[in-house]
C-alpha positions as CSV (number, residue, x, y, z in Angstrom):
1,X,-98.2,14.7,3.8
2,X,-99.7,17.6,5.8
3,X,-99.6,16.1,9.3
4,X,-96.7,13.7,8.8
5,X,-94.2,15.9,6.8
6,X,-92.1,14.5,3.9
7,X,-92.7,10.9,3.1
8,X,-90.0,8.9,1.2
9,X,-88.8,5.3,0.9
10,X,-88.3,3.6,4.2
11,X,-84.9,2.3,5.2
12,X,-84.2,-1.3,4.0
13,X,-84.9,-2.9,7.3
14,X,-88.2,-1.1,7.7
15,X,-89.1,-2.0,4.1
16,X,-88.5,-5.7,4.9
17,X,-90.5,-5.4,8.1
18,X,-93.4,-3.9,6.2
19,X,-93.3,-6.6,3.5
20,X,-93.2,-9.4,6.1
21,X,-96.0,-7.7,8.0
22,X,-98.1,-7.5,4.8
23,X,-97.4,-11.1,4.0
24,X,-98.5,-12.3,7.4
25,X,-101.7,-10.2,6.9
26,X,-102.2,-11.6,3.4
27,X,-102.1,-15.2,4.6
28,X,-104.4,-14.2,7.5
29,X,-101.9,-15.0,10.3
30,X,-102.5,-11.5,11.5
31,X,-105.7,-9.5,11.2
32,X,-105.4,-6.2,9.4
33,X,-106.1,-4.0,12.5
34,X,-103.3,-5.8,14.4
35,X,-101.0,-5.3,11.5
36,X,-101.8,-1.6,11.2
37,X,-101.2,-1.1,15.0
38,X,-97.9,-2.9,14.8
39,X,-96.9,-0.9,11.7
40,X,-97.8,2.4,13.3
41,X,-96.0,1.5,16.5
42,X,-92.9,0.5,14.5
43,X,-92.8,3.8,12.6
44,X,-93.4,5.9,15.8
45,X,-90.7,4.0,17.7
46,X,-88.2,4.4,14.8
47,X,-89.0,8.1,14.2
48,X,-88.9,9.3,17.8
49,X,-88.1,12.9,16.7
50,X,-91.3,13.2,14.7
51,X,-93.1,16.6,15.0
52,X,-96.6,15.0,15.4
53,X,-95.4,12.7,18.2
54,X,-93.7,15.7,19.9
55,X,-96.8,17.8,19.7
56,X,-99.0,15.0,21.2
57,X,-96.4,14.5,24.0
58,X,-96.4,18.2,24.8
59,X,-100.2,18.2,24.8
60,X,-100.3,15.3,27.2
61,X,-97.7,17.0,29.5
62,X,-99.9,20.1,29.7
63,X,-103.0,18.1,30.7
């Protein structure tokens, strides 16, 4: 993906997390915006060396 870089299969723990998160959303325990926010936060926390996150951090430091 252009902004995210290469996208492949997530590690087993992350895949299980996404499946459970999707299940909770499917049975309407979580609303989909909350599930998306949790999912994005999980990916960003796991992938702390991500180029996009680093660029955002550098931009915030300059401001």
